[in-house]
C-alpha positions as CSV (number, residue, x, y, z in Angstrom):
1,M,-1.4,-72.6,117.8
2,G,2.3,-71.9,118.5
3,P,4.2,-72.5,121.7
4,H,3.4,-70.3,124.7
5,P,5.6,-67.2,125.0
6,D,8.4,-67.4,127.4
7,P,7.0,-66.0,130.7
8,S,10.2,-64.2,131.5
9,R,9.7,-62.2,128.3
10,L,6.2,-61.0,129.0
11,P,6.1,-57.2,129.2
12,G,5.3,-55.7,132.6
13,R,3.7,-52.3,132.5
14,P,2.5,-49.8,135.0
15,S,-1.1,-50.3,135.9
16,D,-3.6,-47.9,137.2
17,L,-6.2,-49.2,139.8
18,R,-9.2,-47.4,141.1
19,V,-10.1,-48.2,144.7
20,G,-13.0,-46.3,146.2
21,S,-12.6,-42.8,144.9
22,Q,-8.8,-43.0,144.6
23,E,-6.5,-43.9,141.8
24,F,-3.3,-45.9,142.4
25,R,-0.4,-46.8,140.1
26,I,1.4,-50.1,140.4
27,D,5.0,-49.9,139.1
28,L,4.8,-53.1,137.1
29,L,2.0,-55.7,136.7
30,F,2.9,-59.0,135.0
31,Y,0.9,-62.2,134.4
32,H,3.1,-65.3,134.6
33,L,1.7,-67.9,132.3
34,R,3.4,-70.9,133.8
35,L,2.5,-70.0,137.4
36,H,-1.0,-68.8,136.5
37,R,-0.7,-65.8,138.7
38,Y,-0.4,-62.0,138.6
39,V,2.9,-60.6,139.8
40,V,2.9,-57.1,141.3
41,V,6.4,-55.6,141.2
42,E,7.3,-52.4,143.1
43,L,10.6,-50.8,142.3
44,K,12.6,-48.8,144.8
45,V,15.8,-47.0,144.0
46,G,16.8,-46.8,147.7
47,R,16.5,-49.1,150.7
48,A,13.5,-51.3,151.3
49,E,11.4,-49.6,154.0
50,P,8.5,-51.0,156.1
51,E,5.9,-48.7,154.5
52,H,6.9,-50.2,151.1
53,F,5.6,-53.6,152.3
54,G,2.2,-52.1,153.3
55,K,1.9,-50.5,149.9
56,L,2.9,-53.8,148.2
57,G,0.4,-55.8,150.3
58,F,-2.3,-53.3,149.4
59,Y,-1.6,-53.6,145.7
60,T,-1.5,-57.4,145.9
61,A,-4.9,-57.5,147.7
62,V,-6.5,-55.2,145.2
63,V,-5.2,-57.3,142.2
64,D,-6.4,-60.4,144.0
65,D,-9.9,-59.0,144.4
66,K,-10.4,-56.9,141.3
67,V,-8.3,-58.4,138.6
68,R,-7.5,-62.1,139.3
69,D,-9.9,-64.9,138.3
70,P,-9.9,-67.2,141.4
71,E,-11.2,-70.1,139.3
72,R,-8.1,-70.0,137.1
73,D,-5.4,-67.9,138.8
74,D,-3.4,-68.6,141.9
75,R,-3.0,-65.8,144.5
76,T,-1.2,-62.7,143.3
77,L,2.5,-62.5,144.2
78,G,4.1,-59.3,145.3
79,I,7.8,-58.6,144.8
80,L,9.6,-55.5,146.1
81,I,12.9,-55.0,144.2
82,A,15.0,-52.4,146.0
83,A,18.5,-51.2,145.7
84,H,19.3,-52.3,149.3
85,R,17.6,-54.3,152.0
86,D,18.2,-54.9,155.7
87,E,17.3,-58.4,156.6
88,E,16.0,-57.6,160.1
89,V,13.7,-54.8,158.7
90,V,12.4,-57.3,156.1
91,Q,11.7,-60.0,158.8
92,Y,9.6,-57.6,160.9
93,S,7.9,-56.1,157.9
94,L,6.7,-59.5,156.6
95,R,6.0,-61.1,160.0
96,G,2.3,-60.2,160.2
97,T,1.2,-61.0,156.6
98,A,-0.1,-64.2,155.1
99,Q,0.2,-62.7,151.6
100,P,2.8,-64.1,149.2
101,L,5.3,-61.1,149.4
102,A,9.0,-61.0,148.8
103,V,11.8,-58.5,148.8
104,T,15.0,-58.7,147.0
105,T,17.7,-57.0,145.1
106,Y,18.1,-58.6,141.6
107,Q,21.6,-59.7,142.6
108,T,20.3,-61.7,145.5
109,L,17.5,-63.5,143.7
110,P,17.9,-67.3,143.9
111,A,19.3,-68.7,140.6
112,E,16.1,-70.8,140.0
113,M,13.9,-67.7,140.2
114,R,15.8,-65.6,137.7
115,P,14.5,-67.4,134.6
116,L,10.9,-66.8,135.9
117,L,11.3,-63.0,136.0
118,P,12.4,-60.5,133.4
119,S,16.1,-60.1,132.9
120,P,18.1,-57.4,134.7
121,E,18.3,-55.5,131.4
122,Q,14.5,-55.7,130.9
123,L,13.8,-54.6,134.5
124,S,16.3,-51.8,134.1
125,R,14.7,-50.6,130.9
126,V,11.2,-50.7,132.4
127,A,12.3,-49.2,135.7
128,H,13.9,-46.3,133.8
129,E,10.7,-45.8,131.8
130,V,8.6,-45.8,135.0
131,L,11.0,-43.4,136.8
132,V,11.0,-41.0,133.8
133,R,7.2,-41.2,133.7
134,H,6.9,-40.5,137.4
135,A,9.3,-37.5,137.1
136,D,7.3,-36.1,134.2
137,E,4.1,-36.4,136.1
138,R,5.4,-34.3,139.0
């Protein structure tokens, strides 16, 4: 068996989830091999808003309960990547949650985190595909 693929090169893809009688679409769902956890990524072309955190928390909880194998996988990580963020809004939005959630712009990611995630070019390509697909569905 060859070496494990580089986790930053694993493709993320939109993922549909059924909860109750409703269907939901996660912008990107990754599985990180080194961290042994799913990563839910929500992409926002504007400012990070409080309601985005609620949606991200919902998706993270659903993946934890319906997709993740608790014997093998750590808790699902939720990341909101927005064009802009207001630190005070982020603080209040995350205050009441125990879920592993984060918000960032790609430019403000800590240097040690960047190799663990897809490159800006990969995120841009996938984000473009997601946005085009969302526009086509409307």
